[in-house]
C-alpha positions in Angstrom: -17.8 76.8 35.0 -21.2 75.2 35.6 -21.9 72.6 38.3 -21.7 69.6 35.9 -18.4 70.8 34.5 -17.0 71.3 38.0 -18.1 67.8 39.1 -16.6 66.3 35.9 -13.3 68.2 36.2 -12.8 67.3 39.9 -13.6 63.6 39.2 -11.1 63.6 36.2 -8.4 65.2 38.4 -8.9 62.6 41.1 -8.8 59.8 38.5 -5.6 61.1 37.0 -4.0 61.4 40.5 -5.0 57.9 41.5 -3.7 56.4 38.2 -0.4 58.3 38.7 0.0 56.7 42.1 -0.4 53.3 40.5 -2.8 52.4 43.3 -3.5 48.6 43.3 -6.8 49.3 45.1 -7.9 51.8 42.5 -6.8 49.5 39.7 -8.9 46.7 41.3 -11.8 49.1 41.6 -11.6 50.0 37.9 -11.5 46.4 36.9 -14.5 45.6 39.2 -16.4 48.5 37.6 -15.7 47.3 34.1 -16.9 43.8 35.0 -20.0 45.0 36.8 -21.2 47.4 34.1 -20.6 45.3 31.0 -23.6 43.9 29.1 -24.8 40.7 30.7 -28.2 39.6 32.1 -29.0 43.3 32.2 -27.7 45.7 29.5 -25.1 48.2 30.6 -27.5 51.1 30.2 -29.9 49.5 32.7 -27.1 48.9 35.2 -26.0 52.5 34.8 -29.6 53.7 35.4 -29.8 51.6 38.6 -26.5 53.1 39.7 -28.0 56.5 39.4 -30.6 55.7 42.0 -28.0 54.2 44.3 -25.9 57.4 43.9 -28.8 59.5 45.1 -29.3 57.3 48.1 -25.6 57.3 49.1 -25.4 61.1 48.5 -22.8 61.1 45.7 -23.4 63.9 43.2 -20.3 63.0 41.2 -21.5 59.3 41.0 -25.0 60.4 39.9 -23.7 62.6 37.1 -21.2 59.9 36.0 -23.8 57.2 35.8 -26.2 59.4 33.9 -23.5 60.2 31.4 -22.5 56.5 31.1 -26.2 55.4 30.7 -26.5 57.9 27.8 -23.3 56.6 26.1 -24.7 53.1 26.5 -27.9 54.0 24.6 -30.4 55.0 27.3 -32.9 57.5 26.0 -34.6 58.6 29.2 -34.0 58.5 33.0 -36.2 59.1 36.1 -36.1 58.6 39.8 -38.4 58.6 42.8 -37.8 59.0 46.5 -37.0 55.7 48.3 -40.1 54.1 49.9 -39.9 51.9 53.0 -43.4 50.8 53.6 -44.3 48.3 56.4 -41.6 45.8 57.4 -39.4 47.0 54.5 -38.1 49.8 56.7 -36.8 47.5 59.4 -35.1 45.2 56.8 -33.6 48.1 54.9 -32.2 49.8 58.0 -30.7 46.5 59.2 -29.1 45.6 55.9 -27.9 49.2 55.3 -26.1 49.2 58.7 -24.5 45.8 57.9 -23.4 46.8 54.3 -22.4 50.4 54.9 -21.7 50.9 58.7 -19.8 54.1 58.2 -22.4 55.7 55.9 -25.7 54.2 57.2 -26.6 57.1 59.5 -25.9 59.7 56.8 -28.2 57.8 54.3 -30.9 57.5 56.9 -30.6 61.2 57.9 -30.9 62.2 54.2 -34.1 60.2 54.0 -35.4 61.9 57.1 -34.4 65.3 55.5 -36.6 64.7 52.6 -39.4 63.1 54.6 -40.0 65.7 57.4 -38.1 63.6 59.9 -39.6 60.2 58.9 -38.0 57.4 56.8 -41.2 56.7 54.9 -44.2 58.7 53.5 -47.4 56.7 52.8 -49.7 59.5 51.7 -50.7 59.1 48.0 -49.1 61.7 45.7 -46.5 62.4 48.4 -44.9 59.1 48.8 -42.8 59.2 45.6 -41.4 62.7 46.3 -39.3 64.4 48.8 -39.2 68.0 50.2 -36.6 70.5 51.3 -33.3 71.8 50.1 -31.5 68.5 49.7 -34.3 67.0 47.6 -34.4 70.2 45.4 -30.7 70.0 45.0 -30.8 66.4 43.8 -33.7 67.2 41.5 -31.8 70.1 40.0 -28.6 68.2 39.4 -30.6 65.2 38.0 -32.5 67.5 35.6 -29.4 69.3 34.5 -27.6 66.0 33.9 -30.5 64.5 31.9 -30.6 67.6 29.6 -26.9 67.6 29.1 -26.8 63.9 28.1 -30.0 63.9 26.1 -32.0 61.7 28.6 -34.9 64.1 29.0 -37.5 62.5 26.8 -36.4 59.4 25.0 -38.4 60.0 21.9 -36.9 60.5 18.5 -37.9 63.7 16.7 -40.8 63.0 14.4 -41.6 59.6 15.9 -44.8 59.6 18.0 -44.4 57.8 21.4 -46.3 54.6 21.9 -49.7 55.0 23.5 -49.1 53.9 27.2 -52.6 52.4 27.3 -52.1 50.1 24.3 -50.3 46.9 24.6 -46.9 46.7 22.8 -46.7 44.7 19.6 -45.1 41.3 20.0 -41.3 41.6 19.9 -41.3 45.3 20.8 -40.8 45.6 24.5 -43.5 43.2 25.6 -42.6 39.8 27.1 -44.6 37.0 25.7 -46.0 33.9 27.3 -44.8 31.4 24.7 -43.1 28.8 26.9 -42.3 26.2 24.2 
């Protein structure tokens, strides 16, 4: 059994167990999840892709794999991530809010950031600031790449259709916001 299959199988077993217990808390969680991830101001696929990044920050491999799968099912065609950056005053605000929102996990999250940043919370050097280093970073990258391949999010281009030139403006109505404020 590969790593993704093991993660999925363990999550499914936990889901079945919690359903069998008729847990009111778990039922409320599932209802909240349905409401949060339905199409709204943001499409479901975008919400799922945002959740992938949050899953990496909170160190939840199962969550990352789940949200990549759900993003693909919702129509996402590609996915990517970068290491969290905390430049300037952002670091102070992030740490304060993290400790308020997740008091039991805050130090673990901060330690993971330090793990990928050679003991620091931020990296400002160009070409280094969007990446991490070390065994944890490599593990996240490996699982992310494996999940992307499995769920078809490793390119986003349809076979035989050339990707749009990134240096050419999109045609109106095709991914470009207009300035028509009538």
